[in-house]
N, C-alpha and C positions, 0 to 999 in steps of 0.2 A: 566228086572225089573226097571232099572234106567230110561228107556225111559218113563215108566208110571209115575214114581215119578216126573220127569222133567215136563211132561205135566200138572200134577196135580198142581205143584208149579206155573207154568205159569198161569193156570186158576185161582188159588187162588189169585195171585197177581193182575190179571186183574179184578177179582171180587172186591177186595178192592178198586181199582181205580174207578170202576164203581159206587160204593156206593157214591162217591163224587158228582155224578150227582144229587142225591137226595137233597143234601145240596144246590146245585145250582138251584134247582127247575126244572131240565130238566127231567121230568118224562118219556116222550115218548122216549127220548134218552136212558134213563136207562132201560126201558122195552126192547128196541131193543137190547141193549148190553147184558142183561141177557139172552135173547133168543139165541143170538149168542153163549154165553158161554155154554148154554144147548146143542145146536146143536153140538158144538165141543167136549164137554166132558159130555155126558149124565149121567155119574156116579158121577159127582160133585154136591152134593145136595144143597149147599147154594144158588145157583141162583134160584132153584125151590122154595125154602122157601121164599126168598126175593120177588120174583115175586108174589107168593101167597099173601104175606102181602100187596103188592101194590094194587093188584086186590081187596082185601078186603077193603082197605081204599077208593077205588073208588066205592065201592058198587057192584062190578062185582063178585058176589058170585059164579056163574056158572064157570067163567074162573078160579077163585081161586081154586075151587075144582078140575077142570080138570088138572091144572098144577101140583097139588100134586099127582094126579093119574098117571101122566106121570113119575114122579120121583120115 
């Protein structure tokens, strides 16, 4: 059980760090990082939601819907 919690904490910490990329205007880097987090921990929902919001802002509604479907 503690292994799962540790991985979740690590992913959560990396997610918070990744959000700083938005403030820096590094959208492509942010999308890449969010996809990495999803690949490593597919049960961590925040990256899916944030990536969905980015796709919506970019007008990529199909991608936005698909990413939520994966989560």
